[in-house]
C-alpha positions as CSV (number, residue, x, y, z in Angstrom):
1,M,31.3,47.7,150.7
2,T,34.9,46.9,149.7
3,T,35.5,43.3,148.7
4,Y,39.1,42.1,149.5
5,Q,40.8,39.1,147.8
6,W,42.0,38.0,151.2
7,A,41.2,38.3,154.8
8,V,43.8,37.1,157.4
9,I,42.4,36.6,160.9
10,G,45.2,36.8,163.6
11,A,48.4,38.6,163.7
12,G,50.6,36.1,165.4
13,P,53.6,34.7,163.8
14,A,51.5,32.5,161.4
15,G,49.3,35.5,160.5
16,I,52.5,37.6,159.9
17,A,54.0,35.0,157.7
18,T,50.7,34.6,155.9
19,V,50.4,38.1,154.9
20,G,54.1,38.3,153.8
21,K,53.7,35.2,151.6
22,L,50.4,36.5,149.9
23,I,52.2,39.7,149.1
24,D,55.3,37.6,147.9
25,E,52.8,35.6,145.6
26,G,51.6,38.9,144.0
27,I,48.3,39.7,145.9
28,P,48.2,43.6,145.9
29,P,48.7,44.6,149.7
30,R,45.5,46.9,149.6
31,E,43.5,43.8,148.8
32,I,44.4,42.1,151.9
33,A,42.3,42.6,155.1
34,W,44.3,41.8,158.2
35,I,42.2,41.4,161.4
36,D,43.5,41.3,165.1
37,P,42.6,43.1,168.2
38,Q,46.0,44.3,169.1
39,F,48.6,43.6,166.4
40,N,51.3,42.8,169.1
41,V,52.4,39.3,167.7
42,G,49.7,37.5,169.5
43,D,50.4,35.4,172.5
44,F,54.0,35.0,171.4
45,G,54.5,38.7,171.8
46,T,52.4,39.0,175.1
47,I,51.9,36.3,177.5
48,W,54.8,34.0,176.3
49,R,57.4,36.8,175.8
50,N,59.6,35.7,178.7
51,V,59.6,32.0,178.0
52,P,62.7,30.3,176.5
53,S,62.2,29.1,173.0
54,N,63.1,25.7,171.5
55,T,64.0,27.2,168.4
56,T,67.6,28.4,167.5
57,V,68.2,32.0,166.6
58,K,69.4,31.0,163.1
59,L,65.8,29.8,162.4
60,F,64.3,32.8,163.9
61,L,66.6,34.9,161.4
62,K,65.8,32.6,158.6
63,F,61.9,33.4,159.1
64,L,62.5,37.0,159.1
65,H,64.5,37.1,155.8
66,A,62.3,34.3,154.1
67,S,59.7,36.8,152.8
68,P,60.6,39.7,150.6
69,A,57.5,41.5,151.7
70,F,58.9,41.8,155.3
71,A,61.8,43.9,154.1
72,Y,63.7,43.0,157.1
73,Q,67.1,43.8,155.5
74,T,65.9,47.4,155.5
75,C,65.0,47.4,159.2
76,P,67.0,50.4,160.8
77,H,67.0,48.8,164.2
78,D,69.6,46.3,165.3
79,F,67.7,44.1,167.4
80,A,69.4,42.0,170.2
81,L,68.3,38.9,168.2
82,N,70.7,39.9,165.4
83,Q,73.7,39.6,167.8
84,A,72.8,36.5,169.5
85,N,74.6,33.3,168.9
86,P,72.8,31.7,165.9
87,D,73.2,28.2,167.2
88,E,71.6,28.8,170.7
89,T,68.0,29.4,171.7
90,C,66.7,32.7,173.4
91,V,63.7,34.0,175.3
92,L,60.8,34.6,172.8
93,E,60.8,38.5,173.3
94,R,64.1,38.4,171.6
95,M,62.1,37.3,168.4
96,A,58.9,39.1,169.2
97,E,60.7,42.6,169.0
98,P,61.6,42.2,165.2
99,L,58.2,40.7,164.6
100,R,56.6,43.9,166.0
101,W,58.6,45.8,163.4
102,V,57.6,43.5,160.5
103,T,54.0,43.8,161.8
104,E,54.2,47.7,161.5
105,H,55.8,47.5,158.2
106,L,52.9,45.2,156.6
107,Q,50.3,47.3,158.3
108,K,51.4,50.2,156.4
109,Q,50.7,48.3,153.1
110,V,47.5,46.3,153.9
111,Q,44.0,47.2,155.4
112,A,44.4,46.6,159.1
113,F,41.2,46.2,161.2
114,Y,41.6,46.4,165.0
115,S,38.8,44.0,165.9
116,V,37.7,40.5,166.4
117,A,35.9,38.4,163.9
118,E,32.7,37.1,165.2
119,E,31.1,35.3,162.4
120,L,31.9,33.9,159.1
121,A,29.2,33.1,156.4
122,M,29.6,32.2,152.7
123,T,27.2,34.4,150.6
124,N,27.5,34.5,146.6
125,R,30.9,32.7,146.9
126,H,32.2,35.4,149.1
127,W,32.9,35.3,152.8
128,Q,31.2,37.8,154.9
129,V,33.3,38.6,158.2
130,Q,31.4,40.2,160.9
131,L,33.7,42.1,163.2
132,K,32.7,43.5,166.5
133,N,31.8,46.9,165.0
134,N,32.0,46.4,161.3
135,K,31.5,43.9,158.5
136,I,33.8,43.1,155.6
137,T,33.7,40.8,152.4
138,A,36.6,38.7,151.2
139,K,36.9,36.2,148.4
140,N,39.2,34.1,150.6
141,V,39.8,34.0,154.4
142,V,42.9,32.5,156.4
143,L,42.3,31.4,159.9
144,A,45.5,32.0,161.9
145,I,43.9,32.3,165.2
146,G,46.4,30.5,167.5
147,A,45.7,28.1,170.5
148,E,45.5,28.2,174.3
149,P,46.5,25.7,177.0
150,E,44.6,22.6,177.6
151,T,43.3,22.0,181.2
152,L,42.2,19.1,183.3
153,Y,39.6,19.4,186.0
154,Y,40.5,18.8,189.6
155,P,38.4,21.5,191.4
156,T,39.9,21.2,194.8
157,L,43.3,22.5,193.4
158,S,44.2,26.1,192.9
159,I,45.3,26.7,189.3
160,I,48.6,28.3,188.5
161,P,48.1,29.6,184.8
162,L,50.5,28.0,182.6
163,Q,51.7,31.3,181.1
164,D,52.8,32.4,184.6
165,A,54.3,29.0,185.4
166,M,56.6,29.2,182.4
167,D,57.6,32.7,183.3
168,K,60.4,32.7,185.9
169,L,59.6,36.1,187.2
170,N,55.7,35.6,187.3
171,I,55.7,32.2,189.0
172,Q,57.1,33.6,192.2
173,H,53.8,35.4,192.8
174,H,52.0,32.1,192.9
175,I,53.9,30.1,195.3
176,N,55.0,30.1,199.0
177,K,56.9,27.7,201.4
178,E,54.0,25.5,202.3
179,D,52.6,24.6,198.9
180,T,52.8,21.1,197.2
181,I,52.3,21.8,193.6
182,A,51.2,19.1,191.1
183,V,52.3,19.5,187.5
184,F,50.6,17.4,184.9
185,G,52.7,16.7,181.5
186,S,56.1,15.8,180.4
187,S,56.5,18.0,177.2
188,H,58.6,21.2,176.7
189,S,56.1,23.2,178.6
190,A,56.0,20.8,181.5
191,I,59.8,20.7,181.9
192,L,60.0,24.5,181.9
193,V,57.4,24.6,184.5
194,L,59.4,22.0,186.7
195,R,62.6,24.0,186.2
196,N,61.2,27.2,187.3
197,L,59.6,25.5,190.4
198,I,62.9,24.2,191.3
199,E,64.9,27.3,190.7
200,T,62.4,29.3,192.8
201,H,62.7,26.9,195.7
202,A,59.2,25.5,195.6
203,N,58.6,23.4,198.7
204,R,57.4,20.2,197.2
205,I,56.5,19.2,193.5
206,I,54.8,16.2,192.3
207,N,55.0,15.7,188.4
208,F,52.1,13.5,186.9
209,Y,53.5,12.1,183.5
210,R,52.0,9.8,180.9
211,S,55.2,9.1,178.8
212,P,59.0,8.9,179.1
213,L,61.0,12.2,178.3
214,R,61.7,12.5,174.6
215,Y,64.8,14.4,173.3
216,A,65.3,15.8,169.9
217,V,68.3,14.2,168.2
218,Y,70.1,16.3,165.3
219,L,70.9,13.8,162.5
220,K,72.9,14.6,159.2
221,E,69.6,15.6,157.2
222,W,66.8,15.8,159.7
223,I,66.0,15.9,163.3
224,L,64.4,13.0,165.1
225,F,61.5,14.1,167.4
226,D,61.8,17.5,165.8
227,D,58.2,18.5,167.0
228,T,57.9,16.5,170.3
229,G,61.3,16.3,171.8
230,L,63.1,18.4,174.3
231,K,65.7,20.9,172.9
232,G,68.3,23.3,174.0
233,S,68.9,24.3,177.7
234,T,65.5,22.6,178.5
235,A,66.8,19.3,177.1
236,K,70.1,19.6,179.1
237,W,68.4,20.5,182.2
238,A,66.0,17.5,181.9
239,R,69.0,15.2,181.2
240,D,70.8,16.4,184.4
241,Y,68.0,16.7,186.8
242,L,65.1,14.4,185.7
243,D,66.8,11.4,183.9
244,G,69.8,12.2,186.1
245,T,69.8,13.2,189.7
246,L,66.2,14.1,190.8
247,P,66.0,17.2,193.0
248,P,64.9,16.3,196.5
249,Q,61.7,18.4,196.4
250,L,60.5,16.8,193.2
251,E,58.5,13.4,192.8
252,R,57.5,12.1,189.4
253,V,54.7,9.5,189.2
254,Y,53.0,7.9,186.3
255,S,49.6,9.6,185.8
256,N,47.2,6.7,186.4
257,D,44.1,6.5,188.5
258,E,45.9,4.9,191.5
259,N,48.7,7.5,191.6
260,I,46.3,10.3,191.2
261,E,44.0,9.2,193.9
262,H,47.0,8.7,196.3
263,Y,49.2,11.7,195.5
264,L,46.8,14.5,194.3
265,P,45.3,15.0,197.7
266,Q,48.7,16.0,198.9
267,C,48.6,18.9,196.7
268,N,47.1,22.4,197.0
269,K,48.1,23.8,193.7
270,V,48.2,22.6,190.2
271,V,49.9,23.5,186.8
272,Y,48.3,21.9,183.7
273,A,51.0,21.6,180.9
274,V,49.2,18.9,178.9
275,G,49.1,20.6,175.3
276,F,47.1,23.3,173.5
277,K,43.8,23.5,172.0
278,R,42.6,25.5,169.2
279,R,41.4,29.0,170.1
280,L,37.7,29.5,170.0
281,L,36.7,30.2,166.3
282,P,34.4,32.8,165.0
283,S,31.0,31.3,164.4
284,I,31.1,29.7,160.8
285,K,27.6,29.3,159.3
286,N,26.7,26.0,157.6
287,I,30.0,24.3,158.6
288,G,29.5,21.8,161.3
289,H,32.6,20.2,162.9
290,L,35.6,22.1,161.4
291,N,38.0,19.7,159.7
292,Y,41.1,20.6,157.7
293,I,43.3,18.9,155.4
294,E,46.4,18.6,157.5
295,Q,48.7,18.6,154.4
296,C,47.7,21.8,152.8
297,G,45.4,23.6,155.3
298,I,42.2,23.6,153.2
299,I,38.9,23.8,155.5
300,A,36.3,24.8,152.6
301,P,36.4,26.6,149.4
302,G,38.1,30.0,150.1
303,L,38.8,29.1,153.7
304,F,42.2,28.0,154.9
305,G,43.9,27.4,158.3
306,V,47.4,27.8,159.4
307,G,49.7,28.0,162.6
308,I,49.3,26.3,165.9
309,A,45.6,25.9,165.4
310,F,45.9,24.2,162.1
311,P,49.5,22.7,161.9
312,E,50.8,20.7,159.0
313,A,51.0,16.9,159.6
314,K,53.9,15.4,158.0
315,Y,55.7,12.0,158.2
316,N,59.4,12.0,159.2
317,P,62.0,10.0,157.3
318,I,61.3,7.0,159.7
319,G,57.6,7.1,159.1
320,V,56.4,8.8,162.3
321,L,53.5,11.4,161.9
322,E,54.2,14.8,163.5
323,H,52.4,17.9,163.6
324,R,54.8,20.6,162.6
325,V,54.6,23.7,165.1
326,G,57.2,26.5,165.0
327,L,57.9,29.8,163.2
328,W,60.2,28.4,160.5
329,K,57.8,25.5,160.0
330,F,54.9,27.7,159.5
331,M,56.8,29.8,157.0
332,D,58.1,26.6,155.2
333,Y,54.6,25.4,155.0
334,L,53.2,28.5,153.7
335,Q,55.7,28.8,151.0
336,R,54.4,25.4,149.6
337,V,50.7,25.9,150.3
338,V,49.9,29.4,149.4
339,P,50.4,28.6,145.7
340,I,47.7,25.8,146.3
341,W,45.4,28.2,148.1
342,L,45.5,30.7,145.2
343,H,44.0,28.1,142.9
344,Y,41.1,27.0,145.4
345,P,39.1,30.1,145.7
346,A,35.4,30.0,146.9
């Protein structure tokens, strides 16, 4: 059985960046096993592709040019992203297209396994990775497994999946003129959902929120509320229609027991936009509760986490701890932590 120096589980943006940075740090590509069932840029390139980003085009381009292993400057395709206004945001599909090219470019160099990692086990200082129809051995493993939407539990309501509610085309298939739709949340995702419902002429919407809207503020050297604040067209819409003139079919109420008891029975459908949770991990033998060091991604000897499932925690200049999620943030993080990982093997 071939023993790889590194196995990377997941081929979304964080997995792509990880493979690139490992090669940049001198790991021979054929000693990297890359595991994913589809190799289609993860959820970013599939279920979220029609969603507007809160990342500017110039940061997407910065990501694509940050790893020499990507060789993006040699790409023969002039993707729409390359021609977009660098200071504006775009739908995620604009970035997913070049990421598909980068994925194919990297796949030609590493050992790609179209499969799901079902179990990890440490044996003789090596990780045994059980795939659906195969088993591989690696000295080190990186989990770039992504996340999925959190949900609440109100069984009397019909759930509109968040990925459909955030897609202006798909949401139309879930609503009709008699609906009263509950939307839980006040983050970027929740505001996108509210905007889509308003613009598709939903009959009545009740937004249950727990905190006031928060906006990113671009300062000279940093961004206030960079990871939690609204940005771009979503921020503008929220200022105009939520903190400005509320649309007549929308009500916003604080999400406490009293308001839920009063307003929720008036609803027949619901969208939960209350955050994301780490995707179900492969079973990891002899490791109980899975903790990771939030400043460097170390989980265990030779086992590391990255991406939205294991985001970096960092204090901003005014001392607020934020979890950094975003493509450029993943790349910036990996540039700093991969050299550390190389010195912390199993």
